[in-house]
C-alpha positions as CSV (number, residue, x, y, z in Angstrom):
1,X,10.9,-9.3,1.8
2,X,8.4,-12.0,2.9
3,X,5.4,-9.7,2.6
4,X,6.0,-9.2,-1.2
5,X,7.0,-12.8,-1.7
6,X,3.6,-14.0,-0.4
7,X,1.4,-11.3,-2.0
8,X,2.3,-10.6,-5.6
9,X,1.2,-11.5,-9.1
10,X,3.1,-12.8,-12.1
11,X,2.2,-9.8,-14.4
12,X,3.0,-6.1,-13.9
13,X,0.0,-3.9,-14.7
14,X,-0.2,-0.3,-15.9
15,X,-1.6,2.0,-13.4
16,X,-2.9,5.6,-13.5
17,X,-2.7,7.9,-10.5
18,X,-3.8,11.4,-9.7
19,X,-3.7,13.7,-6.8
20,X,-0.9,11.9,-5.0
21,X,0.6,14.2,-2.4
22,X,4.3,15.1,-2.6
23,X,7.0,16.4,-0.3
24,X,10.4,18.0,-0.7
25,X,13.4,15.7,-0.1
26,X,16.3,18.2,0.5
27,X,19.1,15.7,1.4
28,X,21.7,14.1,-0.7
29,X,22.2,10.4,0.3
30,X,25.1,8.8,-1.6
31,X,24.1,8.9,-5.3
32,X,20.5,10.0,-4.5
33,X,20.1,13.7,-5.2
34,X,17.6,16.1,-3.5
35,X,14.2,16.3,-5.2
36,X,11.6,19.0,-5.0
37,X,8.7,16.6,-5.5
38,X,8.8,13.0,-4.1
39,X,5.5,11.0,-4.1
40,X,4.2,10.4,-0.6
41,X,2.7,7.2,-1.9
42,X,4.3,4.7,-4.3
43,X,1.8,2.3,-5.9
44,X,2.4,-0.7,-8.1
45,X,-0.1,-3.2,-9.5
46,X,0.4,-6.9,-10.4
47,X,-2.0,-9.8,-11.1
48,X,-2.3,-13.5,-11.7
49,X,-5.3,-15.4,-13.0
50,X,-7.1,-15.2,-9.7
51,X,-6.0,-12.0,-7.9
52,X,-5.2,-8.4,-8.4
53,X,-2.4,-7.1,-6.1
54,X,-1.6,-3.5,-5.1
55,X,1.8,-2.8,-3.5
56,X,1.8,0.5,-1.6
57,X,4.4,2.4,0.3
58,X,3.3,5.3,2.4
59,X,6.2,7.6,3.3
60,X,4.2,9.9,5.5
61,X,5.5,9.5,9.1
62,X,2.3,10.6,10.9
63,X,-0.7,10.2,8.6
64,X,-2.7,7.3,7.1
65,X,-3.3,8.4,3.5
66,X,-6.6,7.6,1.7
67,X,-6.8,5.9,-1.6
68,X,-9.7,5.5,-4.0
69,X,-9.3,2.6,-6.5
70,X,-11.3,2.1,-9.6
71,X,-10.9,-1.5,-10.8
72,X,-13.9,-1.7,-13.1
73,X,-11.7,-2.6,-16.0
74,X,-11.2,-6.0,-14.4
75,X,-14.9,-6.9,-14.7
76,X,-16.6,-8.5,-11.7
77,X,-14.5,-8.6,-8.5
78,X,-15.1,-10.6,-5.4
79,X,-16.6,-8.4,-2.7
80,X,-13.7,-8.1,-0.2
81,X,-10.1,-7.0,-0.5
82,X,-7.5,-7.7,2.2
83,X,-4.7,-5.3,3.1
84,X,-1.5,-6.7,4.6
85,X,0.6,-3.9,6.1
86,X,4.1,-3.9,7.6
87,X,3.7,-1.1,10.2
88,X,5.9,0.0,13.1
89,X,6.9,2.7,15.5
90,X,9.9,5.0,15.4
91,X,10.8,4.6,19.1
92,X,12.5,1.6,20.6
93,X,10.4,1.6,23.7
94,X,6.7,0.9,23.3
95,X,4.0,3.2,24.6
96,X,1.5,1.8,27.0
97,X,-0.6,-0.7,25.2
98,X,1.8,-1.1,22.2
99,X,3.4,-4.5,21.5
100,X,7.0,-5.0,22.3
101,X,8.1,-5.7,18.7
102,X,9.0,-2.6,16.7
103,X,7.2,-3.8,13.6
104,X,4.4,-6.2,12.7
105,X,2.1,-7.2,9.9
106,X,-1.5,-6.2,10.2
107,X,-4.5,-7.5,8.2
108,X,-7.6,-5.4,7.3
109,X,-10.5,-6.2,5.1
110,X,-12.3,-3.7,2.8
111,X,-15.5,-4.1,0.8
112,X,-15.9,-3.3,-2.9
113,X,-18.8,-1.6,-4.4
114,X,-19.3,-1.9,-8.2
115,X,-15.6,-2.3,-8.9
116,X,-14.6,0.6,-6.7
117,X,-12.8,0.5,-3.4
118,X,-11.8,3.1,-0.8
119,X,-9.0,2.3,1.7
120,X,-6.1,3.8,3.4
121,X,-2.4,3.2,3.6
122,X,-1.2,3.3,7.3
123,X,1.5,5.9,8.1
124,X,5.1,4.8,7.4
125,X,4.0,1.5,6.0
126,X,4.5,-1.0,3.2
127,X,1.3,-2.7,2.2
128,X,0.0,-5.3,-0.2
129,X,-3.7,-5.4,-1.0
130,X,-5.2,-8.6,-2.4
131,X,-8.3,-8.3,-4.5
132,X,-9.8,-11.6,-5.6
133,X,-11.0,-11.7,-9.2
134,X,-14.4,-13.3,-9.7
135,X,-14.1,-16.6,-11.5
C-alpha cells in the first residue's frame, strides 16, 4: 500500500497500550475463527533517525476513536505531528457534498505539548502519523 510505503520507519518499536476498546467478531472467515475480543484499534510504531511513525487501523464503522500518546521517552519532539488517513464511505453513491471517489487520503496536523499528543483515528480508516524528532 502506497500509504505505508511513504510513511514508515526502518525500526519496529515496542509499544504499550491500555484502554483499547474491543468488539466481538462472531463470524468464521476461512481459517479465521470467531473471537470474543478484537481490538477496535490496531497500533504499530516504527522510527528512523528523523521521524517516529504510528500506524493505526480504526475498525469502528461509525466513530472516530481518540488516542493519547506519550512519547516523552523520545526526548524533545518537533511541535507538530501530521496524520495521513485513508478514509472512505461504505456506499457507492456519494451523499451531497461528498467527493465522487469512494476513498481518499486526508492530512491533518496535531500539536505536541511536552512530548504528549492527543489525536483521533477516523472511523473505518488506516492512518500513518509522522512525528518529527528534534535534531
